[in-house]
C-alpha positions in Angstrom: 0.0 0.0 0.0 1.3 3.4 -1.0 1.2 6.4 1.4 -1.5 7.9 -0.8 -3.6 4.7 -0.6 -3.2 4.6 3.2 -4.1 8.3 3.5 -7.2 7.8 1.4 -8.2 4.8 3.5 -7.8 6.7 6.7 -9.8 9.6 5.4 -12.5 7.4 4.1 -12.7 5.5 7.4 -13.0 8.7 9.4 -15.6 10.3 7.0 -17.6 7.0 7.2 -17.4 6.9 10.9 -18.5 10.6 11.0 -21.9 9.6 9.5 -23.9 10.6 12.6 -26.7 7.9 12.3 -28.1 8.5 15.7 -28.2 12.3 15.5 -29.5 12.4 11.9 -32.1 9.7 12.5 -33.5 11.5 15.5 -33.6 14.9 13.8 -35.0 13.7 10.5 -37.7 11.2 11.7 -38.5 12.5 15.2 -37.4 16.2 15.2 -35.1 15.8 18.2 -31.4 15.6 18.9 -30.9 12.4 21.0 -27.9 14.0 22.6 -30.3 16.3 24.4 -32.3 13.4 25.9 -31.7 10.3 27.9 -28.1 9.7 28.6 -27.0 12.4 26.2 -25.1 9.9 24.1 -25.3 9.7 20.3 -25.5 5.9 20.3 -27.9 3.2 19.5 -28.7 2.4 23.1 -29.8 5.9 23.9 -31.8 6.0 20.7 -33.6 2.8 21.8 -34.4 4.4 25.2 -35.5 7.7 23.8 -37.1 6.8 20.4 -37.8 3.1 20.7 -36.6 -0.2 19.1 -37.9 0.5 15.6 -35.5 3.5 15.4 -32.7 2.2 17.5 -32.1 -1.2 15.8 -31.5 0.4 12.3 -29.1 2.9 14.0 -27.3 0.0 15.7 -26.9 -1.9 12.4 -25.7 1.1 10.5 -23.1 1.9 13.2 -21.8 -1.7 13.0 -21.8 -1.4 9.2 -19.6 1.7 9.4 -16.8 -0.1 11.2 -17.2 -3.2 9.0 -17.1 -1.4 5.7 -14.1 0.8 6.7 -12.1 -2.3 7.8 -13.0 -4.3 4.7 -11.9 -1.5 2.3 -8.2 -2.7 2.4 -9.4 -6.2 1.6 -11.7 -5.1 -1.3 -8.8 -3.0 -2.7 -6.3 -5.8 -2.4 -3.8 -3.7 -0.5 -2.0 -6.8 0.9 -2.0 -10.6 0.9 -5.1 -12.2 2.3 -4.9 -13.0 6.1 -1.4 -11.5 6.3 -0.3 -9.4 9.3 0.1 -6.4 6.9 -3.5 -6.7 5.7 -4.8 -6.9 9.3 -2.7 -3.9 10.2 -4.3 -1.9 7.4 -7.7 -3.1 8.4 -7.2 -2.0 12.0 -5.9 1.4 11.0 -9.0 2.0 8.8 -11.2 0.8 11.6 -9.6 3.1 14.1 -10.3 6.0 11.8 -13.9 5.0 11.6 -14.1 4.6 15.4 -12.6 8.1 15.9 -15.1 9.4 13.4 -18.0 7.9 15.3 -16.8 9.3 18.7 -15.8 12.7 17.2 -18.0 13.1 14.1 -17.1 15.8 11.7 -20.7 16.1 10.6 -22.2 16.4 14.1 -20.1 19.0 16.0 -17.6 16.3 17.1 -20.1 15.0 19.7 -20.7 11.4 18.9 -21.3 8.0 20.6 -19.0 5.7 22.6 -18.0 3.6 19.6 -19.1 0.2 20.8 -21.1 -0.8 17.8 -18.5 0.6 15.4 -15.7 -1.3 17.2 -17.9 -4.4 16.9 -18.1 -3.9 13.1 -14.3 -3.5 12.9 -13.7 -6.6 14.8 -16.3 -8.5 12.8 -14.3 -7.7 9.7 -10.9 -8.6 11.1 -11.7 -11.6 13.3 -15.3 -12.9 13.0 -15.0 -15.9 15.4 -13.4 -13.8 18.2 -16.0 -11.1 17.7 -18.9 -13.5 18.0 -17.3 -14.9 21.2 -17.2 -11.4 22.6 -20.8 -10.9 21.5 -21.7 -14.0 23.5 -20.1 -12.4 26.6 -22.1 -9.2 25.9 -25.4 -11.1 25.7 -24.8 -13.2 28.8 -24.0 -10.2 30.9 -26.9 -8.2 29.4 -29.4 -11.0 30.2 -28.1 -11.4 33.7 -27.8 -7.6 34.5 -29.9 -5.7 32.0 -27.1 -3.1 31.8 -25.8 -2.4 28.3 -22.9 -0.4 29.7 -21.7 -3.3 31.9 -22.2 -5.7 29.0 -20.2 -3.5 26.7 -17.3 -3.2 29.2 -17.4 -7.0 29.9 -17.2 -7.8 26.2 -14.4 -5.3 25.8 -12.4 -6.9 28.6 -13.0 -10.3 27.1 -11.6 -9.2 23.8 -7.9 -9.2 24.6 -8.2 -12.1 27.0 -9.8 -14.3 24.4 -7.4 -13.2 21.7 -4.3 -14.0 23.9 -5.6 -17.2 25.5 -7.9 -18.8 23.0 -7.5 -17.4 19.5 -4.4 -16.2 17.6 -3.4 -13.5 15.1 -0.2 -12.9 13.0 -0.5 -9.2 13.8 1.2 -7.8 16.9 -0.6 -4.5 16.1 -3.9 -6.3 16.5 -2.9 -7.6 19.9 -2.0 -4.1 21.0 -5.2 -2.8 19.6 -7.2 -5.3 21.6 -5.8 -3.9 24.8 -6.2 -0.3 23.8 -9.8 -0.9 22.8 -10.6 -2.6 26.1 -9.2 0.3 28.0 -10.9 2.9 25.7 -14.3 1.3 26.4 -13.8 1.7 30.1 -12.8 5.3 29.7 -15.7 6.2 27.5 -18.1 4.5 30.0 -16.7 6.4 33.1 -20.1 8.2 33.6 -21.9 4.8 33.4 -19.5 3.3 35.9 -20.3 6.1 38.4 -24.0 5.6 37.8 -23.6 1.8 38.3 -21.8 2.4 41.6 -24.6 4.8 42.8 -27.3 2.4 41.6 -28.6 5.0 39.1 -27.8 3.3 35.8 -30.8 2.6 33.6 -31.4 -1.0 32.5 -32.3 -1.7 28.9 -35.0 -3.9 30.4 -36.1 -5.1 33.8 -36.3 -3.1 37.0 -35.6 0.6 36.8 -33.0 2.1 39.2 -34.3 3.3 42.6 -33.8 7.0 43.1 
């Protein structure tokens, strides 16, 4: 891959990630900015809480698609040999650009979501089996607790553990990324952590928090 191709891939990834699905969907179909309601987060979970499942599920799928498409671009363009460490590295770089775009979207005043769905899309493109395993962790914690935030952090923590202990990759960069992604998910959920500690976090379903 030439520097020009790499630059174009990163720019495309960021621009794709900046497509503010939650914000635009709320404004176009409901006349509201979801960042001014609920948790104030421009993500699918908040859209589901504020606008319902019919609006939230498409937003979730689109946010996943942003990460997947960005990370598959190096594959479609044939920038490196299939399943090589070099190709995986290019996929991760493109995915990181999309994640940054989702969290700091150019098209929505740099106020986006936490990036969980987009990270999922990136990982689904790079390592499907590992990603589905993390999804299993997410669903188990969600069913047991009802908290999307706790489920997301648990799946994020499982990501590097499963990669190092169960799965494998030829890319050292992917291993480093797995650790960074897990830490980043905790950082972006710091407000949720405080609400969990205080017993004020809202469940996606089940009992509401006592206040």
